N, C-alpha and C positions, 0 to 999 in steps of 0.2 A: 486525495492528495491534490485537491483543487485550491485555487487562490481566491480569497475574498477580501474586499475592502469596501467600507462604507464611511460616509462623512455627512455631517450636518452642521450648518453654521458658517459656511465659507462660500463666498460668491464665485470662487474658482473651483467649484466642486468637480466640473467635468475634467479639467486638467489634472487635478489631484487624483481622481479615480483612474485616469489613463496612465498617469505616472506610476501609481501603485500597482496596476496590473503589469506594467513592464517589469517592475521589480519582483513580481511574483510569478513571472513566466516560467521559472524553473520548476514551479509546482504543477504546471500543466499548460499545454499549448494546443489542444485539439480545437478549442473554440473560445470565444470571449464575448462578453456582453455587459451592458449597463442599463440602469433605470435611473431617471431623474424625477424628482418630485417638485411640483409647483402648485400654486392655487388652482391652476387650470387642469390638474390631473397628473398622470405619470407619462413619461416619454421613454420608450425603450428602443435600443438598437443592439443587434447581435451579428456576429460573423463566425463562420465555421470553415476557415480556409487553412487549417493546420498552423504551421509556423507563421503564416501571413495574417492570422486572425486579428492580432492586435493592430497592425497597420491598417487593415480594412475597417476595423471598428473606429479607429481615429478618423478616417475619412468620413464615415457616417456621422460622427459626432460634430463635424463642422456645422451641421445644420441643427444642432440641439438647442432647445430654448434655454434661457438663463435660469439657473437653479442654484440653490445653496445646499441641497441635500440629494444624496443618491447612493446607490449600491452598485458594485461591479464584481465580475467573476471571470476567472480564467479556468478552463475545465480540463481535467484528465479523465476521460470517459471510463466509467465502470458499468453503467446500465444505459444501453441505447447507443447507437452509432454516433460518431462525432459530426453531427449535422446541425444546421441552424435551428431546426425545430426542437432539437434536444439541448441546445445551448441555454445557459442561464443568463439573466434571471427568468424564472418561470412565473406565469400569471395564473390567477384564478379565472373562473368563467367570465366574470364581468370585466376583468382587466384592472381591477382596483387594488389587488394585492400582488406584490412582487416579492419573490423569495429567491435567495441564493443559498446554496447548501453544499457543504463538504462532508462526506461520510457516506453511509449506506443505510437506507431504510429497509431493514430486514424483512418486514412484513409489507413491503411496497405493493406486491401483486395482490395480496389480500385487500389492501386499502383501495387499490385501483378498481377492483371488482365492486366493492361496496359503494364507492363514489359514483361509478358509472351507472350502477343500478338506481342511484338516487337522482340521476339526471345530470350529473356533471359531465362536461365535455373536456376530456383530457387531450391535450394537443401534442404531447411528446411520448417517447418510449421510456422516459427516465423514472427512477424511483423518487427523485427529488420533487417532481411536480405535485405529488399528492399533498405536500405540505401546504402549498398555496390554497388548494381546495379545502383542506381541513380548516385552515384559518378562515377562509370564506364562510364555511358553515358556522363556525363559532362566532364570527362577527354578526352574522344574520340572527343567530340565536340570542345575541345580546342586544338586538334591535338597532344595530348600526346600519345606516343607509348606504346606498350605492352612490358615491360621489360623481361618477361619470361613466362614459362609455369607453369601449376598447378600440383604439386605433393603433395597433402595434407598429413599431418602427418609426415613430415620429409624431404620435398624438396622445391624447389623454387616455388614461387607463383607470379603472374603477373599483369595487368593494371586496371584503375580506374573509378570513378563516382562522385556523389554529393548528398547533403541532405538539406531539408528545412522543418521546422515545422511551421504550422500556417500561411504559406504564406509569411513569412518575411525572407530575407536573413540574415545569421548570420555568425559571426566570419571570415570574409573574409581575404585573404592575400593582404595587400597593403603596398607599400614601406614605408609609414610614420608611421608605427605602433609603439606604445609605447613599448620600450624594457625594460624589468625588469632584472636587475642583470648583466649588461655588454653589450658589443657590440653584436648586433643582429646576426652578421654573415649572414648565409643564411636565418634567420628567417624573416627578414624584407623585403624580396624581392617580396612580393605579389605572393607567390608561386602558381603554377598551381593547386596543391592539395587543398590549402585553397580556391581558387576561385571555384573549383569544389564542395567542400563541401558546400560552401555558397549558390551556385545555387541549389544544390540538396535539401538542407533544405528548400528552398523556396517552394518546392512542398509538404511538409509534414505538416500535422496537428497533434497535440498531444504534448507530453512532451518528453524531451530527455536530457541525458548527453551522448555525443558521442565522441569517439576518433577514428581517422582514421590513418592507416599507408599504404604507397604505395611503391611497389617494385621499382618504378622509382626514388624514393628519400628516401631510407630506413631509414635514420637517422633523418627524419623530422616527427613529429607527429602533427596533426591538431585536435583541440577539439572545441566543442561548447556545449552550454547548454540552455535549457529552462525548468524551473520548477525543474528538477532533478539536484542536486548539483554537482559541480566540484571544486576541490581545486588544485592550482598550487604550485610548490615548486622548489627551487634551492639549490643544495648542495654546500659545500665548494669546492669540486673537480670539479665543472662545469657541473654536471648532471642536466638536466631539467626533472621535474616529474609532472605528473597529476594523480589525483585519485578522486574517488567518495566520499571519506571521509578521514579525517586527519590520522586515525591510520595507514593507508598504508604507509604514508610518514614519520612517526616519526622515529628519529634516522638516517634518510637518508637526509632529507632536513633541511637547516638551516633557510631559510626564506619561508614564506607562503603567498599566495594570494588567493582570492576567485573570481571566475567568477560570475557575475550577469546574470539575464535572458537576453537572446538575445545578449550575448557576446561570442566571440570565442578567441582561442589562437593558436599560432604556437610555437612549441618547437623544438629547435635544440640544440646540445651540447653547453652549456654555456649561453643560452639565451632563454627567453620567450617573445613573442610579443603578445599584446592583441588588439582586434578589436571589433568595434560595428557592427550594422546591415548592414551598407552600406560599410563596410571595413575601416571605419575611425578609427584612433588610439584612444584607451581608456586606462586609468590607472586603473588597477584592484585594488580592495580593499585589503589592507594589513590585514593579520590575525595574531594576537598574540596568539601563542600556548604555554600554560603553563601546559598542561595536561600530565599525565603519560598515558601509553598505555591503561589501563583499563578505565580511565576517557575518553580517546579519543574515544574508542569504544562506549561509552555512549553519545558521542557528547557533552561532557561538563556537562551533567546532573549528578545528584548525583546517579542515578540508572536507570535501564532500564524502570521501570514502569513510572517514570515521563517523560522520553524521549518518550515513546510510547503514553502517554496521549497527549503530545505536537504534535505528528505526526498524530493525528486523523483528522484534517482538510484535510490533503493530502490523507489519506487512504479513506475518503469519496469521495473526488474529483476524485481519480483514479478509484474507483468502479463505479462512474457515467460515466466516460469518454467513449464516443462512444455509450452510452446506452440512454442518453437523447438527442434525435436527433433533428436537426434543423427543421424537418418537423412536429414537435409537437407530435411525437410518442416515446414510450419507447421501446427500442430494447433489445433482449436477444441473444447475438451473439453466445454463446456456447450451446444453448438449442437445442437438437436434437428431439424435439417434434413439429410436425407440427401444424399450427394454427387450422386446422380442428379438430385435436385431442383435442386441448385445448378448443375449443368451445363445444366439446362433454362432457367435464368434468362436473359432477354435485355435486362433493364434494371434498374438499381438506383436507388431513390429514397431519398435521405437527408433526414431531417427532424430539426431541432434548433433550439435557441435559444442566443443569447449565445456564450460560449466554446465550447460544444458545436457550435454552427453553424460556427465557425471550424475546429474539428477536422474537421467534415464536408467543408469545402472542400478540405482537404488530402487527405482520403480519396478525393474525386472524382478528383484527379490521379493518385493511386496506383492506384486500381482501373482507371481507363481505360488507364493506361500498362502496367500489369502484366497485368491480366486481359482487356483489350480489350473491356470492357463499357461501354456508355454509362451515365452517371450524372447524375441531376438532384439538386440540393441546394436545399432549400426552408427558409426560416424557418418553423418549425412552425406558428406562429399564422396563417400565410397559406395553408398547404397545402390544407386542405379547400375553401377558398373560391375557388380557381382551377379547380375541377373537373378534377383531374388524371386522366390516362388511365392506368389501372392494370388489370392482370389477373393470372391465376395464374402468368404467367411473369415477374412483377415481384417483386423483393426490396425491401421497405421496411425501411430501417435507421433506427431511432430512437436518438438519442444523448441521454442525460440523466445527470448526476451522481447525482441522487437516485433516478431512476426514477419520480418522482412529478410532474414538471413537467407541468402540466395541458395546455398547448398541444401538447407532444410526445406525451403519452398519447393525446389525441384524434386527432392525426394518424396515429398507429400504428393506432388502432382503425378510422379511416376506410379506411386501406389494406387492413386485413384484411377489412373489410366489402365491399370491391370484389374480393376473391378473391386479393389478393397475399399472398405469404409475408412474415412479419415477423420481424425480428431486432433485438434491443435491446442497446446498449452502455451499461452502467450500473455504478455503484459500490456499490449496496446490494442485497444478496441478498434475494430474495423481495419486491421492490418491486412496485408495481402494474403497471408496464410489463413487468417480468420475468415476472410470473405470466401476463400476457395474451398475450405474444408466442409465436411458434412456436419461437424460440430466443433465447438470451441469452449474451452474452460479457461476463463480469464483469471490470471493472478491479479492481485490488487496491491502491488507494492508501491504504486506511484512512480513518477519519473525517477530514473536512476542516472545521475550525472557522471559519477566516477566510471571510468572505462571498465575496471575490474568488477565483475558481477559479485554482489554480496547479498543485498536484500532480495533481489530478483531470484537468486539461486534458492534461497530458503523458501520463498513463495512458491517456486516450482515444486520443490519437495513436498510442500504442504498440499498443493493441488493434486499432485500425483498420488499421494496417500489417500486423498478423498476419492479419486478415480478408482484406485485399487480396491478400496472398501466397497464402493458402489458396485463394481463388477462382481465382487465376492457375494454381495447380498442379492443382486439380481439373479445370479447363477445358482443361488442356494448353497454356496460352498462354505459359508460362514454362519454359524448358528447365532441366535439372538444374544445369549450371554457373552459369547466371545466378541461379537460386534459391539455390544454395549461397553464392554471393558476397553476395547480399542478406541472407541469414540470418546470415552471419558479421558483416556490417556492423551488423545489428540488435543482435547480441550485444554489440557494442562501445559501443552508444549510452549505456547507463548510466554508463560511465566518462567519456564525453565530456560528458554532462550534469553529472557531478560536477566536471569541470574548469571548466565554465561557471559553476556555482554558486560555486566557490571564488574567483571574480574579483569578488565583490560590492563589495569596497573600491574598485576602480577605477571601477565603474559608479556608485557613490554620489558620487564626485567629479564625474562628468558631471551627475548629477542635481542637484547643488547649483547648477550653472551654469544649469539650466532652472527653478529654483524660482519665478522671477518671470515665467515665460512665460505669456502669456495664451492663445495659440493655438499648437498643435503639429500639424504635418502628418506623417503616417506614409505612407511609400511602399514598394511592393514590386511585383515582377512574378513571374508564374508561382507557384511554391510560396511565394515571399516575400510575396505579397499577403495570404494568410490570416494570416501572422505579423504583418504590419503592422496588420491589423484587430484582432488580439488585443492588440497593444501599445497601440493607441489606446484600446481598451475598458478596459484596466487603468488607464491614466492618467486616463480620465474617472471610473471607478468610485471610486478611492480618493484622488485628488488634486484632483478637481473642476476640472480644466483642460479647456477645450474642445479636443478632439483628434479629428481626422478622418483616415481612412485611404483611400487611393486606389490603384488600379493605376497605376503611375507613368506609363504611356502616356496616361492620361486627363487629366493635368495641363493639357495645352494645349487641352483641350475645355471649359475654364471655371475650374477651381480655381486655375490659375496666376495669375489676377487678384488673389488674396489674398496672394501672395508679395511681400514688401517687406522692406527692412532691418529687422531685429529679429524677423522670423518665424523659427520653429524648424522644421526638417525632420529627421525621423528616417527613414532608409532602410535596408531590409534588403538589404545588398549583398554577401552571401556568394556564392561562385562556383557559383550554381545557373543553370539555363537563363535566357537573356535578360539575363545580367549586363552585357554590353556596352551593350545598349539602356537598361538601368537607369542606367548611369553617364552616358549622354547626358542623361537626365532630371535627374540630380544636377547636371550642369553648368548646366542651365537654371535651377535654383533658386539655385545659387551666383551666377550672373551677375546675379541680381536682389536680392542682398544677404542671403539667408537664412543663418542659422547652421545648419550641416550636421553631423549626428551619424550615423555609419554603423556598422552591424553588419557586421563584416568577418572573414574567416578569418585565422587566425594567419599572420603573415609576409607578408600581402598589401599590400606598400608601395604598389603602384599604386592600389589602392582608397583607402588611407589618405591619399594625397596630395591627395584632393579633400575631405577632412573637416576640420572644426574640432575634432572629438573622435571617437574610435573606441571601439566596444564590441567587443572581440576575442572570438572563439569558435573552438574547434577545428573543422576541416572534417570532413565525412562525405558519404555518398551524397546527392545533391540531394533526393530525395523523403523522406529521413529527417531532413534538416536542420532542419525546424521544431521538432523536439524539443529541439534545441540552441539554435537561433537565438532562440527566444522567451524563454529564460531571462534574458538581460540586459535585455529589455524589461519583464519582470516586476520586476526589480530597479530599473530606472529609475523606473517608476511608484511603487514602494515608497519609493525615495529622495526623490522630489519630495514625496510625501505626508508623510513624516517631517520633511523640512526645513520644511514648512508647519505642523508640529505637529498633524497630523490623526490620527484613530484609524483605522489601516489595517485592523483586523479587523472593524470595524462601520461601514462607510460609510453616510452618510445615505440614507434613502429606499429602501434595498435589503434584500431578504431572501435567505437562502441557498437556499431552495426556493420556487419560484413555483407556487402551487397554485390560483390564480384566473386566469381569462382576462382 
């Protein structure tokens, strides 16, 4: 979820790059950097001061040489701490190749070991840096010379390499390339840099949007994408531009195009040429941009919340990437707790708040069922004060989107103080919780701007399922065939989430029926209960409707006294354990005149027959269902809030990160 911008053919390159980074800061703000190309070589500056990074980079750029071409990057850390040496752009050994990258190189560690053995000096902890060294190798193999030496932070930088993701060559330079917006000039010549990048990417597995600049041809940029987006543009003055998102190009480009997966582009002043996997010419898709800047930052969505709901399939897929392994195991790449220590654990204590707490309730069911370990789940603000019984055989799992939630941070500290091992699930690299815990499993949802958690919640569920499977396998509690079946089911979840997201229109119709509801009751059983809790929280947070969630079996112990004609009941009625018992509870509220809305699996007419309205979702394994079933409840809350004219991104009285007790 990083921000990328590149330009060639404009004497104001520095200002355009800095302006573009400012417009992309919502995509990441851990660090920022840029490289400029000139006949004298490359000039690089980087800053890693959190939200001050862009301002500090601008100060460094006051001493930049004149240049008409360059690339820049704002980072949301996924591999390596948010430090200057991990900031982009990354260079090869000689300093002649500069690379910016958005995505994840899944085989990054494998490539790092191979490159180090071959004598490469890797200067960062990131997966992205390997791309610069791969291009360096491919340039050397093609006989390209080293144009200069490396003086990072303000001097010349020198020679190149190549990149490949998923084993397929991408974006090659070939003479017959389609030229967009005028004569190709040097762009259509099948450049040595494009060939190097294409061959390099053939060695890479994962996702990427990558832009490369080389001191040997400093006014040429070469780009390629798989999964992570790239947008191309041409200005009236002949500048060619590339960026990870439209906002960076607004007011600079007059025409826009989009690269599709496994396509690449070469940019020179006045021209852009686009290529397919084998270097063949392709015509990029034209993009009609009618948005203003604020709309563009939201990707054309009405608000950040709807954008972030739409990004959930990618957030889940990125969190799984590299952790659902081809050998049928679930891997935890950032966990610094050995398998022997995990085997010795005899209890798990989960601490979290809000949506993270609901994710923890799902994790309890998964860990107990798959790993056969007892799990306690506490609201973090209460954990220390009940005097929990913990020791060195306890694993304390803290869940926090920001990694800064003070209640959860203090709970994790308390567990560690009592000798327990601590593991953190969070979305921010090098957060306070991540630094203090024995291990950390990062979600990869990217920055979430809306206050109400959506994509970060699903990414937490994804990470916790991986953790549960890993514990089960390490402890020998889950056999190979069962583990393989569950891993395959997990791999299908992003597509199922995408199906659920695509049904927003039907959910909004139901939301319109509930816009005047005063009280809404959410029901669920087993794994559906945490989903009901999350649905009620979303409705309260952004629509200000009183909403309460109950295990459906608890209705008759008091809450059913509130059910009367006009009351609205939303029940999670997918085919998970206790479905039959849940439906009996639905009958109880129907008989008392409630309006019933059911979340049901596709084609389940038996469930639908008891509903006044149905929110359909595709089926999956019961313990994985929360990642799918919660989506229409997010959309329902969103729809009610919008129908009432409320600001869904900034609900009253709430903050994104709670740093006070």
